[in-house]
PyMOL Python script that loads the backbone (N, CA, C, O; Angstrom):
from pymol import cmd

cmd.read_pdbstr("""\
ATOM      1  N   MET A   1     119.483  54.872  59.653  1.00  0.00           N
ATOM      2  CA  MET A   1     118.782  55.458  60.764  1.00  0.00           C
ATOM      3  C   MET A   1     119.701  56.426  61.491  1.00  0.00           C
ATOM      4  O   MET A   1     120.891  56.166  61.674  1.00  0.00           O
ATOM      5  N   SER A   2     119.131  57.528  61.893  1.00  0.00           N
ATOM      6  CA  SER A   2     119.939  58.497  62.612  1.00  0.00           C
ATOM      7  C   SER A   2     119.653  58.390  64.101  1.00  0.00           C
ATOM      8  O   SER A   2     118.569  57.979  64.517  1.00  0.00           O
ATOM      9  N   LYS A   3     120.622  58.759  64.875  1.00  0.00           N
ATOM     10  CA  LYS A   3     120.473  58.722  66.335  1.00  0.00           C
ATOM     11  C   LYS A   3     119.704  59.941  66.809  1.00  0.00           C
ATOM     12  O   LYS A   3     119.892  61.028  66.263  1.00  0.00           O
ATOM     13  N   PRO A   4     118.834  59.793  67.819  1.00  0.00           N
ATOM     14  CA  PRO A   4     118.121  60.967  68.341  1.00  0.00           C
ATOM     15  C   PRO A   4     119.095  61.926  69.021  1.00  0.00           C
ATOM     16  O   PRO A   4     120.113  61.522  69.584  1.00  0.00           O
ATOM     17  N   ASP A   5     118.743  63.227  68.949  1.00  0.00           N
ATOM     18  CA  ASP A   5     119.600  64.241  69.574  1.00  0.00           C
ATOM     19  C   ASP A   5     119.607  64.045  71.082  1.00  0.00           C
ATOM     20  O   ASP A   5     118.575  63.772  71.695  1.00  0.00           O
ATOM     21  N   LYS A   6     120.762  64.186  71.650  1.00  0.00           N
ATOM     22  CA  LYS A   6     120.889  64.066  73.104  1.00  0.00           C
ATOM     23  C   LYS A   6     120.559  65.416  73.738  1.00  0.00           C
ATOM     24  O   LYS A   6     121.019  66.459  73.272  1.00  0.00           O
ATOM     25  N   LYS A   7     119.762  65.386  74.799  1.00  0.00           N
ATOM     26  CA  LYS A   7     119.451  66.604  75.530  1.00  0.00           C
ATOM     27  C   LYS A   7     120.622  66.941  76.435  1.00  0.00           C
ATOM     28  O   LYS A   7     121.250  66.054  77.012  1.00  0.00           O
ATOM     29  N   PRO A   8     120.914  68.245  76.557  1.00  0.00           N
ATOM     30  CA  PRO A   8     121.998  68.605  77.486  1.00  0.00           C
ATOM     31  C   PRO A   8     121.568  68.324  78.928  1.00  0.00           C
ATOM     32  O   PRO A   8     120.407  68.512  79.289  1.00  0.00           O
ATOM     33  N   LYS A   9     122.503  67.881  79.725  1.00  0.00           N
ATOM     34  CA  LYS A   9     122.197  67.591  81.122  1.00  0.00           C
ATOM     35  C   LYS A   9     121.955  68.889  81.874  1.00  0.00           C
ATOM     36  O   LYS A   9     122.650  69.886  81.676  1.00  0.00           O
ATOM     37  N   ARG A  10     120.955  68.853  82.740  1.00  0.00           N
ATOM     38  CA  ARG A  10     120.668  70.016  83.582  1.00  0.00           C
ATOM     39  C   ARG A  10     121.538  69.968  84.807  1.00  0.00           C
ATOM     40  O   ARG A  10     121.751  68.923  85.421  1.00  0.00           O
ATOM     41  N   ARG A  11     122.037  71.149  85.143  1.00  0.00           N
ATOM     42  CA  ARG A  11     122.793  71.231  86.387  1.00  0.00           C
ATOM     43  C   ARG A  11     121.808  71.338  87.543  1.00  0.00           C
ATOM     44  O   ARG A  11     120.783  72.006  87.408  1.00  0.00           O
ATOM     45  N   PRO A  12     122.080  70.714  88.650  1.00  0.00           N
ATOM     46  CA  PRO A  12     121.166  70.826  89.798  1.00  0.00           C
ATOM     47  C   PRO A  12     121.181  72.257  90.352  1.00  0.00           C
ATOM     48  O   PRO A  12     122.208  72.936  90.345  1.00  0.00           O
ATOM     49  N   TYR A  13     119.996  72.696  90.836  1.00  0.00           N
ATOM     50  CA  TYR A  13     119.869  74.048  91.370  1.00  0.00           C
ATOM     51  C   TYR A  13     120.583  74.138  92.713  1.00  0.00           C
ATOM     52  O   TYR A  13     120.394  73.306  93.601  1.00  0.00           O
ATOM     53  N   VAL A  14     121.401  75.161  92.832  1.00  0.00           N
ATOM     54  CA  VAL A  14     122.122  75.403  94.076  1.00  0.00           C
ATOM     55  C   VAL A  14     121.761  76.801  94.551  1.00  0.00           C
ATOM     56  O   VAL A  14     121.997  77.781  93.844  1.00  0.00           O
ATOM     57  N   ASP A  15     121.184  76.897  95.760  1.00  0.00           N
ATOM     58  CA  ASP A  15     120.802  78.184  96.320  1.00  0.00           C
ATOM     59  C   ASP A  15     122.059  78.888  96.807  1.00  0.00           C
ATOM     60  O   ASP A  15     122.743  78.403  97.708  1.00  0.00           O
ATOM     61  N   ASP A  16     122.360  80.034  96.206  1.00  0.00           N
ATOM     62  CA  ASP A  16     123.566  80.771  96.577  1.00  0.00           C
ATOM     63  C   ASP A  16     123.274  81.919  97.538  1.00  0.00           C
ATOM     64  O   ASP A  16     124.180  82.681  97.877  1.00  0.00           O
ATOM     65  N   GLY A  17     122.011  82.057  97.987  1.00  0.00           N
ATOM     66  CA  GLY A  17     121.673  83.106  98.933  1.00  0.00           C
ATOM     67  C   GLY A  17     121.395  84.442  98.292  1.00  0.00           C
ATOM     68  O   GLY A  17     121.206  85.426  99.006  1.00  0.00           O
ATOM     69  N   HIS A  18     121.362  84.520  96.991  1.00  0.00           N
ATOM     70  CA  HIS A  18     121.100  85.760  96.274  1.00  0.00           C
ATOM     71  C   HIS A  18     119.641  86.160  96.456  1.00  0.00           C
ATOM     72  O   HIS A  18     118.750  85.334  96.257  1.00  0.00           O
ATOM     73  N   THR A  19     119.376  87.419  96.834  1.00  0.00           N
ATOM     74  CA  THR A  19     118.006  87.900  96.980  1.00  0.00           C
ATOM     75  C   THR A  19     117.699  88.893  95.878  1.00  0.00           C
ATOM     76  O   THR A  19     118.540  89.713  95.508  1.00  0.00           O
ATOM     77  N   VAL A  20     116.496  88.813  95.361  1.00  0.00           N
ATOM     78  CA  VAL A  20     116.065  89.724  94.319  1.00  0.00           C
ATOM     79  C   VAL A  20     115.491  90.988  94.939  1.00  0.00           C
ATOM     80  O   VAL A  20     115.654  92.084  94.402  1.00  0.00           O
ATOM     81  N   TYR A  21     114.809  90.825  96.090  1.00  0.00           N
ATOM     82  CA  TYR A  21     114.186  91.964  96.765  1.00  0.00           C
ATOM     83  C   TYR A  21     114.354  91.783  98.257  1.00  0.00           C
ATOM     84  O   TYR A  21     114.185  90.683  98.784  1.00  0.00           O
ATOM     85  N   ASP A  22     114.686  92.859  98.931  1.00  0.00           N
ATOM     86  CA  ASP A  22     114.877  92.807 100.374  1.00  0.00           C
ATOM     87  C   ASP A  22     113.535  92.695 101.070  1.00  0.00           C
ATOM     88  O   ASP A  22     112.707  93.599 100.961  1.00  0.00           O
ATOM     89  N   MET A  23     113.304  91.598 101.785  1.00  0.00           N
ATOM     90  CA  MET A  23     112.036  91.352 102.457  1.00  0.00           C
ATOM     91  C   MET A  23     112.109  91.630 103.955  1.00  0.00           C
ATOM     92  O   MET A  23     111.236  91.181 104.698  1.00  0.00           O
ATOM     93  N   SER A  24     113.105  92.341 104.409  1.00  0.00           N
ATOM     94  CA  SER A  24     113.271  92.546 105.839  1.00  0.00           C
ATOM     95  C   SER A  24     112.201  93.463 106.427  1.00  0.00           C
ATOM     96  O   SER A  24     111.941  93.398 107.629  1.00  0.00           O
ATOM     97  N   GLY A  25     111.574  94.312 105.615  1.00  0.00           N
ATOM     98  CA  GLY A  25     110.564  95.226 106.130  1.00  0.00           C
ATOM     99  C   GLY A  25     109.177  94.627 106.181  1.00  0.00           C
ATOM    100  O   GLY A  25     108.242  95.290 106.630  1.00  0.00           O
ATOM    101  N   LEU A  26     109.015  93.398 105.737  1.00  0.00           N
ATOM    102  CA  LEU A  26     107.699  92.776 105.671  1.00  0.00           C
ATOM    103  C   LEU A  26     107.523  91.769 106.794  1.00  0.00           C
ATOM    104  O   LEU A  26     107.249  90.594 106.551  1.00  0.00           O
ATOM    105  N   THR A  27     107.679  92.232 108.012  1.00  0.00           N
ATOM    106  CA  THR A  27     107.596  91.311 109.140  1.00  0.00           C
ATOM    107  C   THR A  27     106.179  91.126 109.638  1.00  0.00           C
ATOM    108  O   THR A  27     105.909  90.136 110.317  1.00  0.00           O
ATOM    109  N   GLY A  28     105.265  92.024 109.338  1.00  0.00           N
ATOM    110  CA  GLY A  28     103.883  91.896 109.758  1.00  0.00           C
ATOM    111  C   GLY A  28     103.597  92.532 111.105  1.00  0.00           C
ATOM    112  O   GLY A  28     102.478  92.411 111.605  1.00  0.00           O
ATOM    113  N   ASP A  29     104.551  93.196 111.704  1.00  0.00           N
ATOM    114  CA  ASP A  29     104.309  93.849 112.992  1.00  0.00           C
ATOM    115  C   ASP A  29     104.051  95.341 112.790  1.00  0.00           C
ATOM    116  O   ASP A  29     104.739  96.184 113.364  1.00  0.00           O
ATOM    117  N   ASN A  30     103.060  95.651 111.974  1.00  0.00           N
ATOM    118  CA  ASN A  30     102.727  97.047 111.673  1.00  0.00           C
ATOM    119  C   ASN A  30     102.070  97.744 112.848  1.00  0.00           C
ATOM    120  O   ASN A  30     101.989  98.972 112.861  1.00  0.00           O
ATOM    121  N   LYS A  31     101.600  96.996 113.836  1.00  0.00           N
ATOM    122  CA  LYS A  31     100.920  97.598 114.977  1.00  0.00           C
ATOM    123  C   LYS A  31     101.894  98.376 115.862  1.00  0.00           C
ATOM    124  O   LYS A  31     101.468  99.236 116.634  1.00  0.00           O
ATOM    125  N   LYS A  32     103.173  98.095 115.766  1.00  0.00           N
ATOM    126  CA  LYS A  32     104.160  98.754 116.611  1.00  0.00           C
ATOM    127  C   LYS A  32     104.559 100.125 116.082  1.00  0.00           C
ATOM    128  O   LYS A  32     105.250 100.877 116.769  1.00  0.00           O
ATOM    129  N   ARG A  33     104.131 100.454 114.875  1.00  0.00           N
ATOM    130  CA  ARG A  33     104.501 101.729 114.277  1.00  0.00           C
ATOM    131  C   ARG A  33     103.812 102.867 115.035  1.00  0.00           C
ATOM    132  O   ARG A  33     102.587 102.856 115.156  1.00  0.00           O
ATOM    133  N   PRO A  34     104.552 103.835 115.543  1.00  0.00           N
ATOM    134  CA  PRO A  34     103.912 104.915 116.315  1.00  0.00           C
ATOM    135  C   PRO A  34     103.141 105.854 115.386  1.00  0.00           C
ATOM    136  O   PRO A  34     103.587 106.171 114.283  1.00  0.00           O
ATOM    137  N   THR A  35     101.988 106.284 115.855  1.00  0.00           N
ATOM    138  CA  THR A  35     101.201 107.244 115.083  1.00  0.00           C
ATOM    139  C   THR A  35     101.365 108.619 115.725  1.00  0.00           C
ATOM    140  O   THR A  35     101.294 108.773 116.944  1.00  0.00           O
ATOM    141  N   GLN A  36     101.580 109.588 114.886  1.00  0.00           N
ATOM    142  CA  GLN A  36     101.776 110.947 115.381  1.00  0.00           C
ATOM    143  C   GLN A  36     100.477 111.729 115.203  1.00  0.00           C
ATOM    144  O   GLN A  36      99.913 111.721 114.109  1.00  0.00           O
ATOM    145  N   PRO A  37      99.992 112.393 116.228  1.00  0.00           N
ATOM    146  CA  PRO A  37      98.763 113.181 116.085  1.00  0.00           C
ATOM    147  C   PRO A  37      99.015 114.391 115.186  1.00  0.00           C
ATOM    148  O   PRO A  37     100.117 114.937 115.145  1.00  0.00           O
ATOM    149  N   LEU A  38      97.974 114.794 114.472  1.00  0.00           N
ATOM    150  CA  LEU A  38      98.104 115.927 113.564  1.00  0.00           C
ATOM    151  C   LEU A  38      98.050 117.259 114.283  1.00  0.00           C
ATOM    152  O   LEU A  38      98.529 118.264 113.757  1.00  0.00           O
ATOM    153  N   GLY A  39      97.487 117.286 115.454  1.00  0.00           N
ATOM    154  CA  GLY A  39      97.411 118.530 116.206  1.00  0.00           C
ATOM    155  C   GLY A  39      96.352 119.471 115.684  1.00  0.00           C
ATOM    156  O   GLY A  39      96.540 120.687 115.708  1.00  0.00           O
ATOM    157  N   LEU A  40      95.231 118.931 115.208  1.00  0.00           N
ATOM    158  CA  LEU A  40      94.155 119.771 114.699  1.00  0.00           C
ATOM    159  C   LEU A  40      93.115 119.998 115.792  1.00  0.00           C
ATOM    160  O   LEU A  40      92.856 119.135 116.631  1.00  0.00           O
ATOM    161  N   SER A  41      92.545 121.165 115.749  1.00  0.00           N
ATOM    162  CA  SER A  41      91.448 121.438 116.679  1.00  0.00           C
ATOM    163  C   SER A  41      90.172 120.800 116.124  1.00  0.00           C
ATOM    164  O   SER A  41      90.184 120.230 115.033  1.00  0.00           O
ATOM    165  N   GLY A  42      89.096 120.897 116.861  1.00  0.00           N
ATOM    166  CA  GLY A  42      87.836 120.298 116.428  1.00  0.00           C
ATOM    167  C   GLY A  42      87.311 120.899 115.141  1.00  0.00           C
ATOM    168  O   GLY A  42      86.868 120.181 114.246  1.00  0.00           O
ATOM    169  N   LYS A  43      87.361 122.226 115.051  1.00  0.00           N
ATOM    170  CA  LYS A  43      86.890 122.911 113.845  1.00  0.00           C
ATOM    171  C   LYS A  43      87.763 122.587 112.639  1.00  0.00           C
ATOM    172  O   LYS A  43      87.259 122.397 111.532  1.00  0.00           O
ATOM    173  N   GLU A  44      89.085 122.526 112.860  1.00  0.00           N
ATOM    174  CA  GLU A  44      89.991 122.198 111.768  1.00  0.00           C
ATOM    175  C   GLU A  44      89.777 120.763 111.288  1.00  0.00           C
ATOM    176  O   GLU A  44      89.821 120.494 110.087  1.00  0.00           O
ATOM    177  N   LYS A  45      89.550 119.858 112.212  1.00  0.00           N
ATOM    178  CA  LYS A  45      89.313 118.456 111.845  1.00  0.00           C
ATOM    179  C   LYS A  45      88.015 118.343 111.040  1.00  0.00           C
ATOM    180  O   LYS A  45      87.969 117.645 110.027  1.00  0.00           O
ATOM    181  N   PHE A  46      86.961 119.033 111.494  1.00  0.00           N
ATOM    182  CA  PHE A  46      85.694 119.026 110.772  1.00  0.00           C
ATOM    183  C   PHE A  46      85.871 119.618 109.373  1.00  0.00           C
ATOM    184  O   PHE A  46      85.313 119.097 108.408  1.00  0.00           O
ATOM    185  N   ALA A  47      86.643 120.700 109.256  1.00  0.00           N
ATOM    186  CA  ALA A  47      86.870 121.329 107.953  1.00  0.00           C
ATOM    187  C   ALA A  47      87.658 120.400 107.023  1.00  0.00           C
ATOM    188  O   ALA A  47      87.394 120.355 105.822  1.00  0.00           O
ATOM    189  N   ALA A  48      88.611 119.668 107.572  1.00  0.00           N
ATOM    190  CA  ALA A  48      89.396 118.737 106.754  1.00  0.00           C
ATOM    191  C   ALA A  48      88.518 117.585 106.258  1.00  0.00           C
ATOM    192  O   ALA A  48      88.627 117.182 105.100  1.00  0.00           O
ATOM    193  N   ILE A  49      87.655 117.056 107.117  1.00  0.00           N
ATOM    194  CA  ILE A  49      86.764 115.976 106.718  1.00  0.00           C
ATOM    195  C   ILE A  49      85.774 116.471 105.659  1.00  0.00           C
ATOM    196  O   ILE A  49      85.497 115.768 104.687  1.00  0.00           O
ATOM    197  N   ARG A  50      85.250 117.665 105.850  1.00  0.00           N
ATOM    198  CA  ARG A  50      84.300 118.229 104.886  1.00  0.00           C
ATOM    199  C   ARG A  50      84.983 118.458 103.533  1.00  0.00           C
ATOM    200  O   ARG A  50      84.386 118.197 102.488  1.00  0.00           O
ATOM    201  N   ALA A  51      86.214 118.939 103.547  1.00  0.00           N
ATOM    202  CA  ALA A  51      86.944 119.165 102.298  1.00  0.00           C
ATOM    203  C   ALA A  51      87.209 117.839 101.576  1.00  0.00           C
ATOM    204  O   ALA A  51      87.147 117.773 100.348  1.00  0.00           O
ATOM    205  N   ALA A  52      87.504 116.787 102.344  1.00  0.00           N
ATOM    206  CA  ALA A  52      87.727 115.482 101.725  1.00  0.00           C
ATOM    207  C   ALA A  52      86.448 114.976 101.077  1.00  0.00           C
ATOM    208  O   ALA A  52      86.485 114.451  99.964  1.00  0.00           O
ATOM    209  N   PHE A  53      85.304 115.127 101.767  1.00  0.00           N
ATOM    210  CA  PHE A  53      84.034 114.711 101.176  1.00  0.00           C
ATOM    211  C   PHE A  53      83.719 115.516  99.920  1.00  0.00           C
ATOM    212  O   PHE A  53      83.236 114.960  98.933  1.00  0.00           O
ATOM    213  N   GLU A  54      83.987 116.815  99.948  1.00  0.00           N
ATOM    214  CA  GLU A  54      83.729 117.644  98.768  1.00  0.00           C
ATOM    215  C   GLU A  54      84.624 117.239  97.604  1.00  0.00           C
ATOM    216  O   GLU A  54      84.221 117.353  96.447  1.00  0.00           O
ATOM    217  N   ALA A  55      85.824 116.770  97.895  1.00  0.00           N
ATOM    218  CA  ALA A  55      86.736 116.375  96.831  1.00  0.00           C
ATOM    219  C   ALA A  55      86.370 115.007  96.255  1.00  0.00           C
ATOM    220  O   ALA A  55      86.503 114.793  95.050  1.00  0.00           O
ATOM    221  N   TYR A  56      85.912 114.083  97.095  1.00  0.00           N
ATOM    222  CA  TYR A  56      85.661 112.717  96.648  1.00  0.00           C
ATOM    223  C   TYR A  56      84.218 112.460  96.244  1.00  0.00           C
ATOM    224  O   TYR A  56      83.957 111.477  95.550  1.00  0.00           O
ATOM    225  N   PHE A  57      83.281 113.287  96.641  1.00  0.00           N
ATOM    226  CA  PHE A  57      81.869 113.037  96.375  1.00  0.00           C
ATOM    227  C   PHE A  57      81.534 112.993  94.880  1.00  0.00           C
ATOM    228  O   PHE A  57      80.786 112.104  94.471  1.00  0.00           O
ATOM    229  N   PRO A  58      82.049 113.909  94.039  1.00  0.00           N
ATOM    230  CA  PRO A  58      81.738 113.805  92.602  1.00  0.00           C
ATOM    231  C   PRO A  58      82.228 112.489  91.983  1.00  0.00           C
ATOM    232  O   PRO A  58      81.543 111.910  91.139  1.00  0.00           O
ATOM    233  N   MET A  59      83.388 112.024  92.390  1.00  0.00           N
ATOM    234  CA  MET A  59      83.887 110.757  91.861  1.00  0.00           C
ATOM    235  C   MET A  59      83.022 109.590  92.331  1.00  0.00           C
ATOM    236  O   MET A  59      82.774 108.654  91.572  1.00  0.00           O
ATOM    237  N   LEU A  60      82.564 109.644  93.580  1.00  0.00           N
ATOM    238  CA  LEU A  60      81.684 108.607  94.101  1.00  0.00           C
ATOM    239  C   LEU A  60      80.373 108.577  93.319  1.00  0.00           C
ATOM    240  O   LEU A  60      79.886 107.504  92.965  1.00  0.00           O
ATOM    241  N   LEU A  61      79.803 109.746  93.050  1.00  0.00           N
ATOM    242  CA  LEU A  61      78.577 109.803  92.252  1.00  0.00           C
ATOM    243  C   LEU A  61      78.794 109.267  90.844  1.00  0.00           C
ATOM    244  O   LEU A  61      77.920 108.596  90.295  1.00  0.00           O
ATOM    245  N   LEU A  62      79.934 109.553  90.262  1.00  0.00           N
ATOM    246  CA  LEU A  62      80.243 109.054  88.920  1.00  0.00           C
ATOM    247  C   LEU A  62      80.325 107.529  88.909  1.00  0.00           C
ATOM    248  O   LEU A  62      79.789 106.887  88.006  1.00  0.00           O
ATOM    249  N   VAL A  63      80.984 106.954  89.893  1.00  0.00           N
ATOM    250  CA  VAL A  63      81.117 105.490  89.959  1.00  0.00           C
ATOM    251  C   VAL A  63      79.754 104.851  90.194  1.00  0.00           C
ATOM    252  O   VAL A  63      79.406 103.886  89.514  1.00  0.00           O
ATOM    253  N   LEU A  64      78.970 105.371  91.148  1.00  0.00           N
ATOM    254  CA  LEU A  64      77.645 104.813  91.411  1.00  0.00           C
ATOM    255  C   LEU A  64      76.725 104.974  90.204  1.00  0.00           C
ATOM    256  O   LEU A  64      75.967 104.061  89.877  1.00  0.00           O
ATOM    257  N   GLY A  65      76.786 106.108  89.553  1.00  0.00           N
ATOM    258  CA  GLY A  65      75.987 106.317  88.350  1.00  0.00           C
ATOM    259  C   GLY A  65      76.371 105.358  87.233  1.00  0.00           C
ATOM    260  O   GLY A  65      75.504 104.876  86.504  1.00  0.00           O
ATOM    261  N   SER A  66      77.656 105.079  87.094  1.00  0.00           N
ATOM    262  CA  SER A  66      78.108 104.126  86.083  1.00  0.00           C
ATOM    263  C   SER A  66      77.578 102.732  86.375  1.00  0.00           C
ATOM    264  O   SER A  66      77.146 102.031  85.460  1.00  0.00           O
ATOM    265  N   PHE A  67      77.604 102.319  87.641  1.00  0.00           N
ATOM    266  CA  PHE A  67      77.062 101.016  88.003  1.00  0.00           C
ATOM    267  C   PHE A  67      75.570 100.948  87.708  1.00  0.00           C
ATOM    268  O   PHE A  67      75.088  99.953  87.166  1.00  0.00           O
ATOM    269  N   LEU A  68      74.836 102.000  88.063  1.00  0.00           N
ATOM    270  CA  LEU A  68      73.399 102.022  87.798  1.00  0.00           C
ATOM    271  C   LEU A  68      73.104 101.973  86.297  1.00  0.00           C
ATOM    272  O   LEU A  68      72.165 101.302  85.869  1.00  0.00           O
ATOM    273  N   PHE A  69      73.897 102.676  85.510  1.00  0.00           N
ATOM    274  CA  PHE A  69      73.719 102.678  84.063  1.00  0.00           C
ATOM    275  C   PHE A  69      73.955 101.289  83.479  1.00  0.00           C
ATOM    276  O   PHE A  69      73.189 100.830  82.632  1.00  0.00           O
ATOM    277  N   VAL A  70      75.003 100.627  83.927  1.00  0.00           N
ATOM    278  CA  VAL A  70      75.298  99.275  83.448  1.00  0.00           C
ATOM    279  C   VAL A  70      74.199  98.309  83.884  1.00  0.00           C
ATOM    280  O   VAL A  70      73.792  97.447  83.106  1.00  0.00           O
ATOM    281  N   MET A  71      73.719  98.442  85.110  1.00  0.00           N
ATOM    282  CA  MET A  71      72.633  97.579  85.577  1.00  0.00           C
ATOM    283  C   MET A  71      71.377  97.797  84.733  1.00  0.00           C
ATOM    284  O   MET A  71      70.674  96.836  84.421  1.00  0.00           O
ATOM    285  N   LEU A  72      71.087  99.040  84.361  1.00  0.00           N
ATOM    286  CA  LEU A  72      69.944  99.339  83.513  1.00  0.00           C
ATOM    287  C   LEU A  72      70.119  98.713  82.132  1.00  0.00           C
ATOM    288  O   LEU A  72      69.176  98.131  81.596  1.00  0.00           O
ATOM    289  N   LEU A  73      71.302  98.823  81.555  1.00  0.00           N
ATOM    290  CA  LEU A  73      71.555  98.215  80.250  1.00  0.00           C
ATOM    291  C   LEU A  73      71.400  96.697  80.306  1.00  0.00           C
ATOM    292  O   LEU A  73      70.833  96.103  79.389  1.00  0.00           O
ATOM    293  N   ILE A  74      71.889  96.072  81.355  1.00  0.00           N
ATOM    294  CA  ILE A  74      71.765  94.619  81.489  1.00  0.00           C
ATOM    295  C   ILE A  74      70.301  94.225  81.652  1.00  0.00           C
ATOM    296  O   ILE A  74      69.854  93.236  81.072  1.00  0.00           O
ATOM    297  N   ALA A  75      69.553  95.001  82.444  1.00  0.00           N
ATOM    298  CA  ALA A  75      68.128  94.700  82.646  1.00  0.00           C
ATOM    299  C   ALA A  75      67.363  94.827  81.318  1.00  0.00           C
ATOM    300  O   ALA A  75      66.508  93.994  81.018  1.00  0.00           O
ATOM    301  N   LEU A  76      67.662  95.853  80.533  1.00  0.00           N
ATOM    302  CA  LEU A  76      67.013  96.010  79.245  1.00  0.00           C
ATOM    303  C   LEU A  76      67.416  94.906  78.270  1.00  0.00           C
ATOM    304  O   LEU A  76      66.597  94.441  77.478  1.00  0.00           O
ATOM    305  N   TRP A  77      68.647  94.500  78.329  1.00  0.00           N
ATOM    306  CA  TRP A  77      69.163  93.470  77.409  1.00  0.00           C
ATOM    307  C   TRP A  77      68.546  92.104  77.727  1.00  0.00           C
ATOM    308  O   TRP A  77      68.247  91.333  76.814  1.00  0.00           O
ATOM    309  N   LEU A  78      68.355  91.803  79.002  1.00  0.00           N
ATOM    310  CA  LEU A  78      67.843  90.497  79.385  1.00  0.00           C
ATOM    311  C   LEU A  78      66.321  90.415  79.363  1.00  0.00           C
ATOM    312  O   LEU A  78      65.772  89.317  79.460  1.00  0.00           O
ATOM    313  N   SER A  79      65.629  91.536  79.239  1.00  0.00           N
ATOM    314  CA  SER A  79      64.168  91.479  79.235  1.00  0.00           C
ATOM    315  C   SER A  79      63.610  91.205  77.849  1.00  0.00           C
ATOM    316  O   SER A  79      62.394  91.127  77.677  1.00  0.00           O
TER     317      SER A  79
END
""", "prot")
cmd.dss("prot")
cmd.show_as("cartoon", "prot")
cmd.util.cbc("prot")
cmd.orient("prot")
């Protein structure tokens, strides 16, 4: 009969204070961060909002259309 292999002893874990990532910026007090105004007039602000809608609207239509298409396929498949 042979003897079973002995498992190596585990060394106990000792916390040496080593950090993998600096967590000092994650305090949760984001409300204290000052916000700087952009200095836009009313017309400029309206133009910026309109330009953002013009840039994002085609993508929004594509996503909504994709959802509608998938819903139609599921409805046809289950009927």
